[in-house]
C-alpha positions as CSV (number, residue, x, y, z in Angstrom):
1,M,-17.7,9.6,5.2
2,K,-20.3,8.4,7.6
3,K,-19.6,8.1,11.3
4,R,-20.7,4.5,11.8
5,F,-21.7,1.4,9.8
6,Y,-24.3,-1.3,10.0
7,I,-23.4,-4.3,7.9
8,T,-25.4,-7.5,7.5
9,T,-25.3,-10.9,5.8
10,P,-28.4,-12.6,4.6
11,I,-30.0,-14.8,7.3
12,Y,-29.3,-18.4,6.3
13,Y,-31.9,-21.1,6.0
14,P,-31.2,-24.0,8.4
15,S,-32.4,-26.8,6.3
16,A,-29.0,-28.6,6.4
17,K,-25.4,-28.1,7.4
18,L,-23.7,-25.0,6.2
19,H,-20.9,-25.3,3.6
20,I,-18.1,-23.1,2.4
21,G,-20.5,-21.1,0.2
22,H,-22.1,-19.7,3.3
23,A,-18.7,-19.2,4.8
24,Y,-17.7,-17.1,1.8
25,C,-20.4,-14.5,2.3
26,T,-20.0,-14.3,6.0
27,T,-16.2,-14.1,5.9
28,L,-16.2,-11.2,3.3
29,T,-18.8,-9.4,5.5
30,D,-16.6,-10.0,8.5
31,V,-13.5,-8.7,6.6
32,F,-15.3,-5.4,5.9
33,A,-16.6,-5.0,9.5
34,R,-13.1,-5.7,10.9
35,Y,-11.6,-3.2,8.4
36,K,-14.0,-0.5,9.5
37,R,-13.3,-1.2,13.2
38,L,-9.5,-1.2,12.5
39,R,-9.9,2.3,11.0
40,G,-11.6,3.5,14.2
41,F,-15.2,3.5,13.0
42,E,-18.1,2.1,15.0
43,C,-19.5,-0.9,13.2
44,Y,-22.5,-3.2,14.0
45,F,-22.4,-6.6,12.2
46,L,-25.5,-8.8,12.0
47,T,-26.0,-12.3,10.8
48,G,-28.6,-14.9,11.6
49,A,-31.0,-17.7,10.7
50,D,-34.2,-17.7,8.7
51,E,-36.1,-20.5,10.5
52,H,-39.7,-20.7,9.2
53,G,-41.3,-22.3,6.2
54,M,-42.7,-25.5,4.6
55,K,-39.3,-27.0,3.9
56,I,-38.3,-26.8,7.6
57,E,-41.7,-28.3,8.7
58,K,-41.2,-31.2,6.3
59,N,-37.6,-31.8,7.1
60,A,-38.3,-31.8,10.8
61,A,-41.1,-34.3,10.4
62,A,-38.9,-36.6,8.4
63,A,-36.3,-36.3,11.2
64,G,-38.8,-37.1,13.9
65,K,-38.4,-33.7,15.5
66,T,-40.5,-30.7,16.1
67,P,-39.6,-27.8,13.8
68,Q,-38.1,-25.9,16.7
69,E,-35.9,-28.9,17.8
70,F,-34.8,-29.3,14.2
71,V,-33.7,-25.7,13.7
72,D,-32.1,-25.5,17.1
73,G,-29.7,-28.4,16.2
74,I,-28.7,-26.8,12.9
75,V,-28.3,-23.3,14.2
76,E,-26.0,-24.7,16.9
77,G,-23.8,-25.6,13.9
78,F,-24.0,-22.0,12.7
79,Y,-22.5,-20.8,15.9
80,K,-19.7,-23.3,15.8
81,L,-18.8,-22.5,12.2
82,W,-18.7,-18.7,12.9
83,D,-16.5,-19.3,15.9
84,L,-14.2,-21.5,13.8
85,L,-13.9,-18.8,11.1
86,K,-13.4,-16.0,13.7
87,I,-16.5,-14.2,12.6
88,S,-16.8,-11.0,14.7
89,N,-20.6,-10.5,14.4
90,D,-22.2,-8.3,17.1
91,D,-25.5,-10.2,17.0
92,F,-27.2,-13.3,15.6
93,I,-30.9,-13.0,14.9
94,R,-33.2,-16.0,14.8
95,T,-36.6,-15.5,13.3
96,T,-38.1,-17.8,15.9
97,Q,-37.0,-15.5,18.7
98,E,-39.8,-13.5,20.4
99,R,-38.0,-10.2,19.8
100,H,-38.5,-10.9,16.1
101,T,-41.9,-12.7,15.9
102,K,-43.8,-10.1,17.9
103,V,-42.5,-7.2,15.9
104,V,-43.2,-9.0,12.6
105,Q,-46.8,-9.4,13.7
106,D,-46.9,-5.7,14.5
107,I,-45.4,-4.9,11.1
108,F,-48.1,-6.9,9.4
109,S,-50.8,-5.2,11.4
110,K,-49.4,-1.8,10.5
111,M,-49.4,-2.6,6.8
112,L,-52.9,-4.0,7.0
113,A,-54.2,-0.9,8.7
114,N,-52.3,1.2,6.2
115,D,-54.2,-0.5,3.3
116,D,-50.9,-1.9,1.9
117,I,-52.0,-5.5,2.5
118,Y,-55.3,-7.1,1.4
119,L,-56.9,-10.6,1.4
120,G,-57.3,-12.4,-1.9
121,K,-56.5,-15.7,-3.7
122,Y,-53.3,-16.6,-5.4
123,K,-52.9,-18.9,-8.3
124,G,-49.6,-19.4,-9.9
125,W,-46.5,-21.5,-10.4
126,Y,-45.1,-22.3,-7.0
127,C,-41.5,-23.3,-6.2
128,K,-41.4,-25.1,-2.8
129,E,-37.6,-24.8,-2.6
130,C,-37.6,-21.0,-2.9
131,E,-41.1,-20.7,-1.4
132,A,-42.0,-18.3,-4.2
133,F,-44.9,-18.0,-6.7
134,W,-44.1,-17.1,-10.3
135,T,-46.1,-15.9,-13.3
136,D,-46.4,-17.8,-16.6
137,T,-43.9,-15.5,-18.1
138,Q,-41.4,-16.0,-15.3
139,A,-41.8,-19.8,-15.1
140,G,-41.5,-20.0,-18.9
141,P,-42.7,-22.9,-21.2
142,D,-40.7,-25.4,-19.2
143,H,-42.3,-24.3,-15.9
144,L,-39.0,-23.9,-14.1
145,C,-38.2,-21.6,-11.2
146,P,-36.2,-18.6,-12.6
147,D,-34.2,-18.5,-9.3
148,C,-33.2,-22.1,-8.7
149,G,-34.1,-23.8,-12.0
150,R,-36.2,-26.5,-10.3
151,P,-39.7,-27.5,-11.7
152,V,-42.6,-25.5,-10.3
153,Q,-46.2,-26.6,-9.7
154,M,-49.5,-24.8,-10.2
155,A,-51.0,-23.9,-6.9
156,E,-53.9,-21.9,-5.5
157,E,-54.7,-20.7,-2.0
158,E,-56.2,-17.9,0.0
159,A,-53.5,-15.4,0.8
160,Y,-52.8,-11.8,1.8
161,F,-51.0,-9.6,-0.7
162,F,-48.7,-6.6,-0.5
163,K,-49.6,-3.8,-2.9
164,T,-46.3,-3.6,-4.8
165,S,-48.0,-1.5,-7.5
166,K,-48.4,1.3,-5.0
167,Y,-44.6,1.7,-4.6
168,V,-43.2,0.8,-8.1
169,D,-42.8,4.5,-9.2
170,S,-41.2,5.4,-5.9
171,L,-38.8,2.5,-6.2
172,M,-37.7,3.5,-9.7
173,K,-37.1,7.1,-8.5
174,F,-35.0,5.7,-5.7
175,F,-32.9,3.7,-8.1
176,D,-32.3,6.8,-10.2
177,E,-31.4,9.0,-7.3
178,N,-29.1,6.4,-5.6
179,P,-27.0,4.8,-8.3
180,K,-24.8,3.0,-5.8
181,F,-27.7,1.5,-3.9
182,L,-27.5,-1.8,-5.8
183,V,-24.2,-3.0,-7.1
184,P,-22.9,-4.4,-9.3
185,E,-25.0,-2.2,-11.7
186,S,-25.9,-5.3,-13.8
187,R,-28.1,-6.4,-10.9
188,K,-30.1,-3.2,-11.0
189,N,-30.6,-3.6,-14.8
190,E,-31.7,-7.2,-14.2
191,M,-34.3,-6.2,-11.6
192,I,-35.8,-3.5,-13.8
193,N,-35.8,-5.5,-17.1
194,T,-36.7,-8.9,-15.8
195,F,-39.2,-8.1,-13.0
196,I,-40.4,-4.5,-13.0
197,K,-40.9,-3.5,-16.6
198,P,-42.8,-6.8,-17.6
199,G,-45.3,-5.9,-14.8
200,L,-44.8,-6.5,-11.1
201,D,-47.6,-8.5,-9.5
202,D,-48.6,-7.8,-5.9
203,L,-46.6,-9.9,-3.5
204,C,-48.1,-12.9,-1.7
205,V,-47.2,-12.4,2.0
206,S,-49.1,-15.2,3.8
207,R,-49.6,-19.0,3.6
208,T,-52.3,-21.4,4.8
209,S,-50.8,-24.7,3.5
210,F,-48.4,-25.1,6.5
211,S,-48.3,-23.9,10.1
212,W,-44.6,-23.4,10.8
213,G,-44.4,-19.6,10.7
214,I,-45.5,-16.5,12.5
215,P,-49.3,-16.4,12.7
216,I,-51.2,-13.3,11.7
217,R,-53.1,-11.9,14.7
218,E,-56.1,-10.8,12.6
219,N,-56.5,-14.2,10.9
220,P,-54.5,-16.9,12.7
221,K,-55.0,-19.6,10.1
222,H,-52.5,-17.7,8.0
223,V,-48.8,-17.5,8.7
224,I,-46.7,-14.7,7.5
225,Y,-44.9,-15.6,4.3
226,V,-41.1,-16.0,4.4
227,W,-39.9,-12.8,2.8
228,L,-42.0,-10.4,4.9
229,D,-40.8,-12.4,7.9
230,A,-37.1,-12.8,6.9
231,L,-36.3,-9.4,5.5
232,T,-37.5,-7.5,8.5
233,N,-34.7,-9.2,10.6
234,Y,-32.5,-6.3,9.7
235,I,-34.6,-4.0,11.8
236,T,-36.1,-6.3,14.5
237,A,-32.5,-7.3,15.5
238,L,-31.9,-3.6,16.2
239,G,-34.9,-3.2,18.4
240,Y,-37.4,-1.6,16.0
241,D,-40.9,-1.2,17.5
242,S,-39.6,-2.4,20.9
243,D,-39.1,-0.9,24.3
244,H,-35.4,-0.6,23.5
245,P,-35.0,1.1,20.1
246,E,-31.5,2.6,20.9
247,L,-29.6,0.5,18.4
248,F,-32.3,1.0,15.8
249,N,-32.1,4.7,16.1
250,K,-28.3,4.7,16.1
251,F,-27.6,2.1,13.3
252,W,-30.7,2.5,11.0
253,Q,-32.5,5.8,11.4
254,D,-29.5,8.0,11.9
255,P,-28.4,9.4,8.5
256,E,-24.8,9.4,9.9
257,C,-24.8,5.6,9.8
258,E,-24.3,3.8,6.5
259,T,-26.4,0.6,6.2
260,I,-25.0,-2.1,4.0
261,H,-26.6,-5.5,3.1
262,I,-24.3,-8.2,1.6
263,L,-26.4,-10.8,-0.2
264,G,-26.2,-13.5,-2.8
265,A,-27.4,-13.2,-6.4
266,D,-30.3,-15.6,-5.8
267,I,-32.1,-13.4,-3.3
268,T,-31.5,-10.0,-5.0
269,R,-35.1,-9.6,-6.2
270,F,-36.5,-9.7,-2.6
271,H,-33.9,-7.3,-1.2
272,A,-33.8,-4.9,-4.1
273,I,-37.5,-4.7,-4.9
274,Y,-39.6,-5.7,-2.0
275,W,-37.5,-4.7,1.0
276,P,-37.4,-1.0,0.0
277,M,-41.2,-1.1,-0.5
278,F,-41.7,-2.6,2.9
279,L,-39.6,0.1,4.5
280,E,-41.4,2.9,2.7
281,S,-44.7,1.4,3.9
282,L,-43.4,1.6,7.4
283,G,-42.1,5.1,6.9
284,L,-38.5,4.1,7.5
285,R,-35.4,5.0,5.6
286,K,-34.0,2.6,3.0
287,P,-30.6,0.9,3.2
288,D,-27.7,2.9,1.7
289,R,-26.2,0.0,-0.2
290,E,-27.0,-3.6,-1.3
291,F,-23.9,-5.4,-2.5
292,V,-24.6,-8.6,-4.4
293,H,-21.8,-11.1,-4.4
294,G,-21.5,-13.9,-7.0
295,L,-22.1,-17.6,-6.6
296,L,-19.4,-19.9,-5.4
297,M,-19.1,-22.6,-8.0
298,M,-17.7,-26.1,-8.2
299,K,-16.2,-26.3,-11.7
300,D,-19.3,-25.8,-13.9
301,S,-22.1,-25.7,-11.4
302,K,-23.4,-23.8,-8.4
303,M,-22.3,-25.2,-5.1
304,S,-25.4,-26.4,-3.2
305,K,-26.5,-28.9,-0.6
306,S,-29.1,-30.5,-2.9
307,K,-26.5,-31.2,-5.6
308,G,-24.1,-32.8,-3.1
309,N,-21.1,-30.8,-4.4
310,V,-20.4,-28.8,-1.3
311,V,-17.1,-28.3,0.6
312,D,-17.1,-28.6,4.4
313,P,-15.0,-25.8,5.8
314,Y,-14.2,-27.6,9.1
315,P,-11.5,-30.0,7.9
316,L,-10.0,-27.2,5.7
317,V,-9.6,-24.9,8.8
318,E,-8.3,-27.8,10.9
319,R,-5.7,-28.7,8.4
320,Y,-4.6,-25.4,7.0
321,G,-5.7,-22.9,9.6
322,V,-8.4,-20.2,9.7
323,D,-6.2,-17.6,7.9
324,A,-5.6,-19.8,4.9
325,V,-9.3,-20.4,4.4
326,R,-10.2,-16.8,5.0
327,Y,-7.5,-15.6,2.7
328,Y,-8.5,-17.9,-0.2
329,L,-12.1,-16.8,0.0
330,T,-11.1,-13.1,0.1
331,R,-8.4,-13.2,-2.5
332,E,-9.2,-15.8,-5.1
333,I,-12.8,-15.0,-5.6
334,N,-13.5,-11.5,-6.9
335,F,-16.1,-10.1,-4.6
336,G,-19.1,-9.3,-6.8
337,S,-18.5,-11.9,-9.4
338,D,-19.0,-15.7,-9.5
339,G,-16.0,-17.6,-8.3
340,S,-14.9,-21.2,-7.9
341,F,-13.4,-23.5,-5.3
342,A,-10.9,-25.9,-6.7
343,P,-8.3,-27.8,-4.7
344,E,-5.5,-26.9,-7.1
345,L,-6.3,-23.2,-6.8
346,F,-6.6,-23.3,-3.0
347,V,-3.1,-24.9,-2.6
348,E,-1.5,-22.7,-5.2
349,R,-2.9,-19.5,-3.7
350,I,-1.7,-20.4,-0.2
351,N,1.8,-21.4,-1.4
352,Q,2.2,-18.4,-3.8
353,D,0.8,-15.5,-1.7
354,L,1.2,-16.6,1.9
355,A,4.1,-19.0,2.1
356,N,6.4,-17.8,-0.8
357,A,5.5,-14.1,-0.6
358,L,4.4,-12.9,2.8
359,G,5.9,-15.6,4.9
360,N,9.2,-15.6,3.0
361,L,9.5,-11.8,3.2
362,L,9.0,-11.9,7.0
363,N,11.5,-14.7,7.4
364,R,14.2,-13.1,5.2
365,T,13.8,-9.6,6.7
366,V,13.9,-10.8,10.4
367,S,16.9,-13.0,9.6
368,M,18.8,-10.2,8.0
369,I,18.0,-7.7,10.8
370,N,19.2,-10.3,13.3
371,K,22.3,-11.0,11.4
372,Y,23.4,-7.5,10.5
373,F,22.0,-5.3,13.3
374,D,21.6,-7.6,16.3
375,G,17.8,-7.7,15.8
376,V,17.1,-4.0,16.0
377,V,15.5,-2.2,13.0
378,P,17.9,0.7,12.0
379,G,16.9,4.3,12.0
380,Y,15.0,5.7,9.0
381,K,17.4,7.6,6.8
382,G,14.9,8.8,4.2
383,R,15.0,8.3,0.4
384,I,18.7,7.8,0.0
385,N,18.4,6.3,-3.5
386,E,15.9,5.7,-6.2
387,V,15.1,2.1,-5.4
388,D,14.4,3.0,-1.7
389,G,12.2,5.8,-2.9
390,N,10.2,3.6,-5.2
391,L,9.4,1.2,-2.4
392,E,8.4,4.0,-0.1
393,D,6.2,5.5,-2.8
394,L,4.5,2.2,-3.4
395,T,4.0,1.6,0.3
396,K,2.2,4.9,0.7
397,L,0.2,4.4,-2.5
398,T,-0.9,1.0,-1.4
399,I,-2.4,2.4,1.8
400,E,-4.4,5.0,-0.2
401,S,-5.6,2.4,-2.8
402,Y,-6.4,-0.1,-0.1
403,E,-8.7,2.3,1.8
404,R,-10.4,3.6,-1.4
405,L,-11.1,0.0,-2.6
406,M,-12.2,-1.3,0.8
407,D,-14.6,1.6,1.3
408,D,-16.2,0.8,-2.0
409,L,-16.5,-2.9,-1.0
410,K,-13.9,-3.9,-3.6
411,I,-12.3,-6.2,-1.0
412,T,-10.6,-8.6,-3.4
413,D,-9.0,-5.7,-5.3
414,A,-7.8,-4.1,-2.0
415,I,-6.1,-7.3,-0.9
416,A,-4.5,-7.7,-4.3
417,Q,-2.9,-4.2,-3.8
418,V,-1.3,-5.5,-0.6
419,N,0.0,-8.6,-2.5
420,E,1.7,-6.3,-5.0
421,L,3.4,-4.5,-2.2
422,V,4.7,-7.8,-0.7
423,N,5.9,-9.0,-4.0
424,R,7.6,-5.7,-4.7
425,A,9.4,-5.9,-1.3
426,N,10.6,-9.4,-2.1
427,K,11.9,-8.1,-5.5
428,Y,13.5,-5.2,-3.6
429,I,15.7,-7.6,-1.7
430,D,17.0,-9.1,-4.9
431,E,17.6,-5.6,-6.4
432,T,19.5,-4.2,-3.3
433,E,21.4,-7.4,-2.5
434,P,21.8,-6.6,1.3
435,W,24.3,-9.6,1.6
436,A,26.6,-7.7,-0.8
437,L,26.1,-4.4,1.0
438,A,27.0,-6.0,4.3
439,K,30.5,-6.8,3.0
440,D,31.3,-3.2,2.3
441,P,31.6,-0.9,5.4
442,E,31.1,2.1,3.2
443,K,27.6,0.8,2.3
444,K,26.4,0.5,5.9
445,A,23.9,3.4,5.5
446,N,22.5,1.7,2.4
447,L,22.1,-1.6,4.3
448,E,20.4,0.2,7.2
449,S,18.0,1.9,4.8
450,V,17.2,-1.5,3.1
451,M,16.3,-3.1,6.5
452,T,14.2,-0.1,7.6
453,H,12.2,-0.1,4.3
454,L,11.7,-3.8,4.4
455,A,10.5,-3.7,8.0
456,N,8.2,-0.8,7.2
457,S,6.7,-2.6,4.2
458,L,6.0,-5.7,6.4
459,Y,4.4,-3.5,9.1
460,V,2.1,-1.9,6.6
461,A,1.2,-5.2,4.9
462,G,0.5,-6.9,8.2
463,M,-1.8,-4.1,9.2
464,L,-3.7,-4.0,5.9
465,M,-4.0,-7.8,6.0
466,K,-5.3,-7.8,9.6
467,P,-9.0,-8.0,8.7
468,V,-8.3,-11.2,6.7
469,L,-5.4,-12.8,8.6
470,V,-6.9,-12.7,12.0
471,T,-4.2,-14.8,13.7
472,A,-1.2,-14.6,11.3
473,S,-1.1,-10.8,11.4
474,D,-0.5,-10.9,15.2
475,K,2.2,-13.5,14.7
476,L,3.8,-11.2,12.1
477,F,3.7,-8.3,14.5
478,D,5.1,-10.4,17.2
479,Q,8.2,-11.3,15.1
480,L,8.6,-7.7,13.9
481,G,8.4,-6.4,17.5
482,V,5.2,-4.3,16.9
483,T,3.4,-3.7,20.2
484,G,1.5,-1.0,22.0
485,D,0.7,2.2,20.2
486,L,2.1,0.8,16.9
487,L,-0.9,-1.5,16.7
488,N,-3.0,1.6,16.0
489,Y,-3.9,1.6,12.2
490,D,-3.1,5.3,11.7
491,K,0.5,4.7,12.7
492,I,1.2,3.0,9.4
493,K,1.0,6.4,7.7
494,Q,4.1,7.6,9.6
495,Y,6.7,6.1,7.3
496,G,9.8,4.7,9.1
497,I,8.1,4.5,12.5
498,V,9.3,0.9,12.9
499,S,12.9,2.1,13.6
500,G,14.2,0.8,16.8
501,L,11.9,-2.3,17.0
502,K,13.5,-5.5,18.3
503,V,12.7,-8.4,16.0
504,E,12.6,-12.0,16.9
505,K,12.6,-14.9,14.5
506,K,10.0,-17.6,15.2
507,D,8.2,-20.4,13.3
508,Q,7.4,-19.9,9.6
509,L,4.2,-17.9,9.3
510,F,2.8,-20.2,6.5
511,P,4.7,-23.4,5.8
512,R,4.7,-24.4,2.1
513,L,2.2,-27.1,1.2
514,D,3.1,-30.2,-0.8
515,A,0.7,-29.6,-3.7
516,A,0.3,-33.2,-4.8
517,V,-0.5,-34.4,-1.2
518,E,-2.8,-31.5,-0.3
519,V,-4.8,-31.5,-3.6
520,E,-5.5,-35.2,-3.2
521,Y,-6.6,-34.6,0.4
522,I,-9.0,-31.9,-0.5
523,Q,-10.4,-34.0,-3.4
524,S,-11.1,-36.7,-0.9
525,L,-13.1,-34.3,1.3
526,M,-15.2,-33.3,-1.7
527,A,-15.8,-36.9,-2.7
528,N,-17.0,-37.7,0.8
529,N,-19.6,-34.9,0.6
530,K,-21.3,-36.3,-2.4
């Protein structure tokens, strides 16, 4: 396993307020970063804003602002949302920052001098929403953008082009030699069959029809096209080509660091095809992995600002807490597949997993330890019977499965494993009937064993949930009496180490929601966003 990790979200386009779809990608990336740090690895987590382009220029003019004033206001909302969701990013890159713009100009000059970029004219089907040109084949007979589905228009302008043909064979070789570079694998097949095999045109990397962008030093009437500008954020944020390249050397060039991009399906082409080519042109290593998550849907359509079907995460967090929202996004939507947000599913998941399962297990366990053993977790007595042994085996297996799945970015599956442990521990209470054991003095050892196994299962579940439940896990540990050295992740592998802890019953970890009331409330939020 690598010594350190560099993990990134896409940089988000500040054309309007962020919605829960953006929160989904950033939250899952945050969960992975927190997991790696919890395990003791060094992890650098980057997110940011992609602030140039024609759409920003037009929206700013419509709002009576300069483009910079326009993006400044929206990016301030980014900061507030990430704070609200307890996102633990180490840096936030803005493509209008000098540390980025200067280096992008340098990169363009290097590629131009390297004969990887040339001046020509482009004529094709242009999507102003995606800021992308498409061929006749790609636009199809209906002349629609293959990424967003909107109508495209024929356009022609002088432009600089990147020689993709120079790097196609190298890219295909890279795909073959690195089968885990792009996952799910279906995305790699899509890139090859839809874009590369039909014939990959050279990529347009400049524009003259608007001015809100990074000007090309050699020809200032051109601004650098969005994807050459935006994709390079991953290295400009680390100090590539700057006076302070320490982070770049440590988190990009060092083969002991694993670089991972988390991205949405709609921008896969740019990351999977053009970004590796840009890096090869610059003589830099390619990312180790690109993980493509699915789209967050509303019933039968993609959630998007333009369709007016978005969900604002602010009132959700204010009403249900940050942990409930983070948990739903992590657990309900299988990371890597399309998912949906529905009020009924949200309330059901919170009630079923957090209130009825985890919260109820904590409440029952602490109450019984208080009642039967004056609040002190009894000493570990080993596997004194089969049912105790089964729970102990499952607890140890859950840790192993969780680590394996999380390391492979199967975050939803990893959390599901923890759910199974919690559910099994609740069933264990019903099987062992501690209330009956308490009535028989000869069964005291059995009762002690039950309490110790329950406390240990909670301790393990709380630690494994910590990357998701950023406040509730600490409240769980507080009730269980977990402090000091026991907050070290590796301690969960010492079964029975919770013996002797002093528990303290406090408020319910997750109060049960009234489904009818809360579903109606969330539906009203969605209606107000239309």
